[in-house]
C-alpha positions in Angstrom: -1.1 -86.9 115.9 -2.7 -86.6 112.6 -4.0 -83.4 111.2 -7.4 -84.7 111.3 -7.4 -85.8 114.8 -5.9 -82.4 116.0 -8.3 -80.4 113.8 -11.3 -82.5 115.4 -9.8 -81.9 118.9 -9.5 -78.4 118.5 -13.0 -77.8 117.0 -14.7 -79.8 119.6 -13.0 -77.8 122.4 -14.0 -74.6 120.5 -17.5 -75.7 120.3 -17.7 -76.7 124.0 -16.3 -73.2 125.1 -18.8 -71.5 122.9 -21.7 -73.4 124.5 -20.4 -72.8 127.8 -20.1 -69.1 127.1 -23.8 -69.0 126.0 -24.7 -70.7 129.3 -22.7 -68.5 131.3 -24.1 -65.3 129.8 -27.8 -66.8 130.4 -27.3 -67.8 134.0 -25.4 -64.5 134.7 -28.4 -62.3 133.3 -31.3 -64.7 135.1 -29.1 -64.8 138.4 -30.0 -68.3 139.9 -29.9 -69.1 143.5 -30.8 -65.4 144.4 -27.3 -64.3 142.8 -29.4 -61.6 141.0 -29.2 -59.9 144.2 -25.5 -60.0 144.4 -24.6 -57.0 141.8 -25.1 -55.6 138.5 -25.5 -58.0 135.5 -21.9 -57.5 134.2 -20.5 -58.7 137.7 -22.8 -61.7 137.4 -21.8 -62.6 133.9 -18.2 -62.1 134.5 -18.5 -64.4 137.5 -20.3 -67.1 135.4 -17.9 -66.9 132.8 -14.9 -67.5 135.0 -16.8 -70.6 136.4 -17.9 -71.9 133.0 -14.7 -71.6 131.4 -12.8 -73.4 134.0 -15.5 -75.8 134.6 -15.7 -76.8 130.9 -12.0 -77.6 130.9 -12.3 -79.4 134.2 -15.4 -81.4 133.5 -15.0 -81.6 129.8 -11.7 -83.5 130.5 -13.6 -85.7 132.9 -16.1 -86.7 130.2 -13.5 -87.4 127.5 -11.4 -89.5 129.8 -14.4 -91.7 130.9 -15.9 -91.9 127.2 -12.3 -93.1 125.9 -12.7 -96.3 128.2 -15.8 -97.2 126.1 -17.5 -98.6 129.3 -21.0 -99.8 129.5 -23.7 -97.3 129.4 -24.6 -97.7 133.2 -20.9 -97.7 134.1 -20.3 -94.5 131.9 -23.1 -92.6 133.8 -22.1 -93.7 137.1 -18.4 -92.8 136.4 -19.5 -89.2 135.2 -21.7 -88.7 138.3 -19.1 -89.9 140.7 -16.5 -87.7 138.9 -18.8 -84.5 139.1 -19.2 -85.2 142.8 -15.4 -85.5 143.5 -14.2 -82.6 141.3 -16.9 -80.3 142.4 -14.9 -79.9 145.7 -12.0 -78.4 144.3 -13.8 -76.6 141.7 -16.0 -74.8 144.4 -13.0 -73.9 146.4 -12.0 -72.0 143.1 -15.5 -70.6 142.4 -16.0 -69.4 146.2 -12.6 -67.4 145.8 -13.9 -65.9 142.8 -17.2 -65.0 144.2 -15.8 -63.5 147.5 -13.4 -61.5 145.5 -16.1 -59.9 143.7 -18.8 -59.7 146.4 -17.2 -60.0 150.0 -20.6 -60.3 151.7 -20.5 -64.0 150.3 -18.2 -65.2 153.0 -21.2 -65.8 154.9 -21.8 -68.8 152.8 -20.3 -72.1 154.2 -18.6 -74.6 152.1 -21.6 -77.0 152.1 -23.5 -73.9 150.7 -21.0 -73.5 147.8 -20.8 -77.3 147.2 -24.4 -78.0 146.9 -25.0 -75.1 144.7 -22.1 -76.0 142.5 -23.3 -79.7 142.3 -26.8 -78.6 141.4 -25.6 -76.3 138.7 -22.5 -78.7 137.3 -24.6 -81.9 137.3 -27.1 -81.1 134.7 -24.7 -79.2 132.6 -22.0 -82.2 132.6 -24.7 -84.8 131.8 -25.8 -82.7 128.9 -22.3 -82.3 127.7 -21.8 -86.2 127.9 -24.8 -86.6 125.6 -23.3 -84.2 123.3 -20.0 -85.7 123.2 -21.5 -89.3 122.7 -23.7 -88.0 119.8 -20.6 -86.1 118.3 -18.4 -89.3 118.6 -21.2 -91.6 117.1 -21.7 -89.4 114.2 -17.9 -89.3 113.5 -17.8 -93.0 113.8 -20.6 -93.3 111.2 -18.9 -91.1 108.7 -15.8 -93.0 109.3 -17.5 -96.1 108.4 -19.1 -94.7 105.4 -15.8 -93.4 104.0 -14.2 -96.8 104.7 -17.0 -98.8 102.9 -16.7 -99.7 99.3 -18.9 -97.2 97.0 -22.2 -98.7 95.8 -22.9 -98.6 92.2 -26.2 -96.8 92.6 -24.7 -94.3 95.0 -21.3 -93.5 92.8 -22.2 -94.6 89.4 -26.0 -93.8 89.2 -26.9 -97.2 87.8 -26.9 -101.0 88.6 -23.6 -102.7 87.4 -25.7 -104.3 84.5 -26.4 -101.0 83.0 -22.7 -99.8 83.1 -21.0 -100.4 79.5 -17.7 -98.7 80.4 -15.7 -96.4 82.6 -13.5 -93.7 81.2 -11.1 -91.4 83.3 -11.3 -87.7 82.6 -8.5 -86.0 84.6 -9.7 -86.5 88.3 -13.3 -87.6 87.2 -14.8 -91.1 85.9 -17.1 -90.8 82.9 -19.6 -93.7 83.3 -21.3 -94.7 80.2 -24.7 -96.2 80.6 -26.6 -98.9 78.3 -29.3 -96.1 78.0 -27.0 -94.2 75.8 -26.1 -91.4 78.3 -23.0 -90.9 80.6 -22.5 -89.6 83.9 -19.4 -87.7 85.3 -18.4 -88.6 89.0 -15.6 -87.4 91.1 -13.8 -90.7 91.9 -10.7 -92.7 91.0 -11.0 -95.7 88.4 -10.4 -98.1 91.1 -13.3 -96.6 93.3 -15.6 -96.9 90.3 -14.6 -100.5 89.4 -15.2 -101.4 93.2 -18.5 -100.0 92.9 -19.2 -102.4 90.0 -18.5 -105.4 92.2 -18.5 -108.8 90.2 -19.5 -107.3 86.9 -18.3 -109.0 83.9 -15.6 -106.6 82.4 -11.9 -105.9 82.3 -9.7 -102.9 82.8 -8.2 -102.7 79.3 -6.2 -99.5 79.9 -5.0 -97.5 82.9 -7.9 -95.1 82.1 -10.5 -97.6 80.7 -12.8 -100.2 82.1 -15.0 -102.2 79.6 -17.9 -104.6 80.1 -17.8 -107.7 78.0 -21.3 -107.2 76.8 -20.4 -103.6 75.5 -17.8 -105.1 73.0 -18.6 -105.2 69.4 -15.3 -106.2 67.9 -11.6 -105.8 68.6 -9.9 -103.7 66.0 -6.3 -104.1 65.1 -4.1 -101.3 63.9 -0.5 -102.6 63.7 0.5 -103.5 67.2 -2.4 -101.4 68.6 -5.8 -102.8 69.6 -9.0 -100.9 70.1 -12.3 -102.0 71.2 -15.3 -101.0 69.4 -18.3 -100.6 71.7 -22.0 -100.9 71.0 -22.4 -97.2 72.0 -20.1 -96.1 69.1 -17.1 -95.4 71.6 -13.7 -96.8 70.8 -11.7 -97.8 73.7 -7.9 -98.5 73.7 -6.3 -101.6 75.0 -2.7 -101.2 76.6 0.1 -103.4 75.4 0.1 -104.8 78.9 -3.7 -105.8 78.7 -3.4 -107.7 75.4 -2.7 -111.0 77.1 -5.6 -110.4 79.6 -8.1 -109.7 76.8 -6.9 -112.6 74.6 -7.2 -115.0 77.7 -10.7 -113.5 78.2 -11.7 -114.5 74.7 -12.3 -111.2 73.6 -10.2 -111.2 70.4 -12.5 -113.8 68.9 -13.7 -110.9 66.7 -10.5 -109.1 65.9 -10.6 -107.4 62.6 -8.3 -105.0 60.8 -9.4 -102.0 59.0 -10.3 -102.3 55.4 -7.4 -100.8 53.3 -9.8 -98.8 51.2 -11.2 -97.0 54.4 -14.4 -99.1 54.5 -14.8 -100.8 58.0 -16.0 -104.6 57.9 -19.6 -105.3 59.2 -20.1 -105.4 62.9 -20.1 -108.8 64.7 -22.7 -109.3 67.5 -21.6 -107.9 71.0 -19.1 -110.4 72.9 -21.2 -112.4 75.6 -24.5 -110.7 74.5 -27.4 -112.7 75.7 
């Protein structure tokens, strides 16, 4: 049992019990079926709370079992209605015992009276809770699909892939450098950000860097180290494990060494620029 499943399970039941409590207090105060004549409001509310709390556990379990089978809609509703009709029999034995314990004069009511009143009360409540649980499951399923779906460039990166020059990891964030000259810090991993780029032409040149081909002005060699000079003035490091990949991609065609007098050579045009 995962922590998420257990958390959702407990939260769902807590919400259902809270709704049942509100319904019980409401019915206890208005006194349906002439029950307002049975006694004071606190007795009616206590009776309804006992009925609703036990009923939500009984009928709530029925709803969850039926929905778990993922039947066709008409089969789901048929199973719910039949289940309510059957479970109301033992449930009304319980509620009749509670009612007679509080108001002895209710012994005059026969089993059919208890059953009909219980069915009239239980059926709409159970149908309403069924709709609630279906909506809850649908919303949770949509949220899971959204989490599992790959992120989109517009949603995560704030720009289409063609407008992204490079990605730079900063702790638990990714800084997205746009072609317009500004950058955006997003909460994501580098892999998530690269997934959002789709088939954009570029390489992960370092564990913390992804660079678009069109962003590279030249490759600067410093001893055994390589750096990529980008069109926006940023310098991206190239890890040694990525050198072969960068060379195979043809990015080293503009490889230069720093001028020993401290003057950098003139820039070449961006690689792959069209």
